[in-house]
C-alpha positions in Angstrom: 121.6 150.4 111.8 121.4 147.6 109.3 119.7 144.3 110.4 121.7 141.3 109.4 120.0 138.8 107.2 119.4 135.6 109.1 119.9 132.4 107.1 117.8 129.5 107.8 118.4 125.9 106.5 115.5 123.7 105.7 115.2 119.8 105.6 112.3 117.8 104.4 111.8 114.3 105.9 110.9 112.7 102.8 112.9 111.7 99.7 110.1 110.9 97.3 110.3 113.0 94.1 106.7 114.0 94.7 106.8 114.7 98.2 104.1 117.0 99.7 106.9 117.9 102.4 109.6 118.6 99.9 107.2 120.8 97.7 106.2 122.7 100.9 109.9 123.1 101.8 110.5 124.6 98.3 107.7 127.0 98.8 109.0 128.1 102.2 112.5 128.9 100.4 110.6 131.1 98.0 109.3 133.0 101.2 112.8 134.3 101.8 112.9 138.0 102.0 115.3 140.8 102.8 115.6 139.9 106.4 115.7 136.0 105.9 117.5 133.8 103.3 116.4 130.1 103.5 117.9 127.2 101.8 117.0 123.6 101.4 119.4 120.7 102.3 118.8 117.3 100.6 118.9 114.4 102.8 119.1 112.0 99.8 122.7 111.2 100.2 122.9 110.7 104.0 123.5 107.1 104.7 121.6 105.1 107.4 123.1 106.0 110.9 126.0 103.8 111.8 128.4 104.8 114.5 130.9 102.6 112.8 131.0 104.9 109.9 132.4 107.5 112.3 135.1 105.7 114.3 136.7 109.2 115.4 134.7 112.4 115.9 134.5 114.3 112.6 135.4 111.1 110.3 131.7 110.7 109.3 130.9 110.3 105.6 130.8 113.4 103.5 127.0 113.8 103.2 126.8 113.6 106.9 129.6 116.2 107.3 127.8 118.6 104.9 124.5 118.1 106.8 126.3 119.1 110.1 127.8 122.0 108.5 124.7 123.4 106.8 123.0 123.1 110.2 125.9 124.6 112.1 126.3 127.6 109.7 122.7 128.5 109.8 120.9 131.0 112.2 117.9 128.5 112.5 116.7 125.2 111.3 113.2 124.6 109.5 112.3 120.9 109.6 109.3 119.7 107.4 108.0 116.4 108.0 105.3 114.1 106.8 103.7 111.7 109.2 104.3 108.0 108.5 102.4 105.4 110.6 101.7 108.2 113.3 105.1 109.4 113.4 108.0 111.1 111.9 109.8 109.6 108.8 112.6 107.3 109.2 114.6 109.6 106.9 114.1 112.4 109.3 114.9 110.5 112.4 118.0 109.2 110.6 119.4 112.6 109.8 118.7 114.1 113.1 120.4 111.0 114.8 123.6 112.0 112.4 123.4 115.7 113.2 123.1 115.1 116.9 126.7 113.7 117.3 128.6 114.3 119.2 126.0 114.2 121.9 125.0 117.2 123.9 127.9 119.3 121.7 126.4 118.7 118.4 125.4 121.4 115.8 121.7 120.9 116.9 122.7 121.9 120.5 121.3 125.5 121.2 120.1 125.6 117.5 116.8 127.5 117.1 114.3 125.2 115.3 110.9 125.3 113.9 108.8 122.3 113.0 106.2 121.9 110.2 104.4 118.6 109.6 102.3 117.6 106.6 99.6 115.0 106.3 97.0 114.2 103.3 94.6 113.5 106.3 92.6 115.7 108.8 95.2 116.0 111.5 97.9 117.1 109.6 100.9 115.2 111.2 100.2 116.2 114.9 101.7 112.8 116.0 104.9 113.4 114.0 105.0 116.9 115.3 105.2 115.5 118.6 108.0 113.2 117.8 110.1 115.6 115.9 109.8 117.9 119.1 110.9 115.3 121.5 114.0 114.5 119.2 114.9 118.1 118.7 114.4 118.6 122.4 116.7 115.5 123.2 119.4 117.2 121.3 119.1 120.5 123.2 117.6 122.3 120.2 115.9 125.4 121.1 112.4 124.4 119.6 110.3 127.4 118.9 107.3 127.4 121.2 104.3 128.6 119.3 101.1 126.9 117.8 101.9 124.0 115.8 102.2 124.2 112.2 100.5 121.3 110.9 99.4 121.2 107.3 96.2 118.9 106.7 94.9 117.9 103.5 98.2 118.9 102.3 97.5 117.7 98.7 94.6 120.0 98.4 96.7 122.9 99.6 99.6 122.4 96.9 98.5 122.7 93.5 101.1 122.0 91.0 103.7 122.1 93.7 102.7 125.5 94.8 101.0 126.5 98.0 97.7 127.9 97.2 96.1 127.9 100.4 96.4 131.4 101.8 95.6 130.7 105.5 98.5 127.9 105.5 100.9 130.5 103.9 100.1 133.1 106.6 100.4 130.5 109.5 104.0 129.6 108.0 105.0 133.1 107.6 104.1 133.8 111.2 106.2 130.7 112.1 109.1 132.0 110.3 108.7 135.3 112.0 108.6 133.7 115.4 111.9 131.8 114.2 113.7 134.9 113.5 112.5 136.3 117.0 113.6 133.5 118.9 117.1 133.6 117.0 117.5 137.3 118.1 116.4 136.3 121.6 118.8 133.7 121.9 121.7 136.1 120.8 120.8 138.7 123.4 
């Protein structure tokens, strides 16, 4: 029996052109194999959350509808976030707020999700990891329960935008395998 290829969509919580989180997400996309296809969705065009921009359900701005469609069509979600001032980035929180509509019936409800955080400092974004987990849990996402993937000293592990640290690469690959396992478990 042929196994279905799983499709994961990844979002980076940073818009900066030299973003470590975006570079790491690009490396994760390159980890696609015959069992998983991973694509990145840019949050660059997603406007600030304002319910007035969606006066009726489904009437949100086109970039918001595209975000919801990408998440809804994916088997799983990969969130890569920097840590800003001991928390997740505003860009990421904004995107998750848009994706969480309508409340408790959004594309995030039941979506199996993997969280990865980055920081140039020693803790690797553990505080942001907690905030992302809380937000995804509030949206009824199925957050993969596994050891946290926090990439400390991220700038030292990305040389020229490429992930050169093999232990980190192995930890991320294990997380992707856990994401695939959880997607399969949710379907059974």
